[in-house]
C-alpha positions as CSV (number, residue, x, y, z in Angstrom):
1,M,-12.4,-9.1,53.6
2,S,-14.4,-7.7,50.8
3,T,-17.2,-5.1,51.1
4,L,-18.7,-5.8,47.7
5,E,-22.3,-6.6,48.7
6,P,-25.2,-5.8,46.4
7,E,-27.1,-2.6,47.2
8,R,-30.5,-2.9,48.8
9,G,-33.3,-2.8,46.3
10,T,-31.3,-4.4,43.4
11,G,-31.1,-8.0,42.6
12,T,-31.7,-10.6,40.1
13,G,-35.4,-10.8,40.3
14,T,-37.7,-11.6,37.4
15,L,-38.8,-8.7,35.3
16,V,-42.6,-8.7,35.0
17,E,-43.9,-6.8,32.0
18,P,-47.4,-5.4,32.3
19,T,-50.0,-7.3,30.3
20,P,-52.3,-5.4,28.0
21,Q,-55.8,-4.8,29.4
22,T,-58.4,-6.6,27.3
23,S,-62.0,-6.6,28.1
24,H,-63.6,-10.0,28.6
25,G,-66.1,-8.9,31.2
26,D,-69.5,-7.5,30.9
27,G,-68.6,-3.8,30.7
28,D,-70.9,-1.2,29.2
29,H,-69.9,-2.0,25.6
30,E,-71.0,-5.6,26.3
31,R,-74.6,-4.5,27.1
32,F,-75.2,-2.9,23.7
33,A,-75.7,-3.9,20.1
34,H,-73.2,-2.0,17.9
35,Y,-73.3,-0.8,14.4
36,V,-70.8,-2.5,12.0
37,Q,-70.6,-2.8,8.2
38,K,-72.7,-5.7,7.0
39,D,-69.9,-7.2,4.9
40,K,-67.6,-7.2,8.0
41,I,-70.2,-9.1,10.0
42,M,-70.5,-11.7,7.2
43,A,-66.7,-12.1,7.0
44,S,-66.5,-12.5,10.8
45,A,-69.2,-15.2,10.7
46,L,-67.2,-17.1,8.1
47,D,-63.7,-16.9,9.4
48,G,-64.0,-15.6,13.0
49,T,-62.1,-12.3,12.4
50,P,-62.9,-9.5,14.8
51,V,-65.0,-6.5,13.7
52,V,-64.8,-2.8,14.6
53,A,-67.9,-1.0,15.6
54,L,-68.5,2.7,14.8
55,C,-67.7,3.5,18.4
56,G,-64.4,1.7,18.2
57,K,-65.3,-1.5,20.1
58,V,-63.4,-4.5,18.6
59,W,-64.9,-8.0,19.2
60,V,-66.0,-11.2,17.4
61,P,-69.8,-11.1,17.2
62,G,-71.6,-14.1,18.7
63,R,-74.8,-12.8,20.4
64,D,-78.2,-11.9,19.0
65,P,-78.1,-8.0,18.8
66,K,-81.9,-7.9,19.0
67,K,-81.7,-8.7,22.7
68,Y,-79.7,-5.5,23.4
69,P,-80.3,-1.8,23.1
70,V,-78.2,0.1,20.5
71,C,-75.0,1.6,21.7
72,P,-75.6,5.4,22.1
73,M,-72.2,6.3,20.7
74,C,-72.7,4.1,17.6
75,K,-76.2,5.5,17.1
76,E,-75.0,9.1,17.3
77,I,-72.2,8.4,14.8
78,Y,-74.5,6.5,12.4
79,E,-77.1,9.3,12.5
80,S,-74.5,11.9,11.8
81,M,-73.3,9.8,8.8
82,N,-76.8,9.6,7.4
83,G,-77.4,13.3,7.9
84,G,-74.2,14.1,6.0
85,G,-75.5,12.5,2.8
86,D,-73.4,9.3,3.0
87,E,-76.4,7.0,3.3
88,G,-74.5,4.1,1.6
89,K,-71.8,4.1,4.2
90,G,-73.9,3.3,7.2
91,G,-73.5,0.1,9.2
92,D,-75.7,-2.6,10.5
93,K,-76.3,-3.7,14.0
94,K,-74.4,-6.5,15.5
């Protein structure tokens, strides 16, 4: 008789890797209009590439930004950019 049995807790189960968390819900970032460079908005409208807001949010624009308040973090970054003399580097609202 053999005593070669698998140890408890080990086996040949399927390894499940964690999936990255992406936001598709209506979180706080979804409730704001964000500042993005105008040329990036135009490129996104033409080819559907995602844009990156000043606050770091990445998404493909598709909603009217006039219906939402400006993201407080984007606004703070934008105002600090304008205050530093880099007026030409500001962004536009999504």
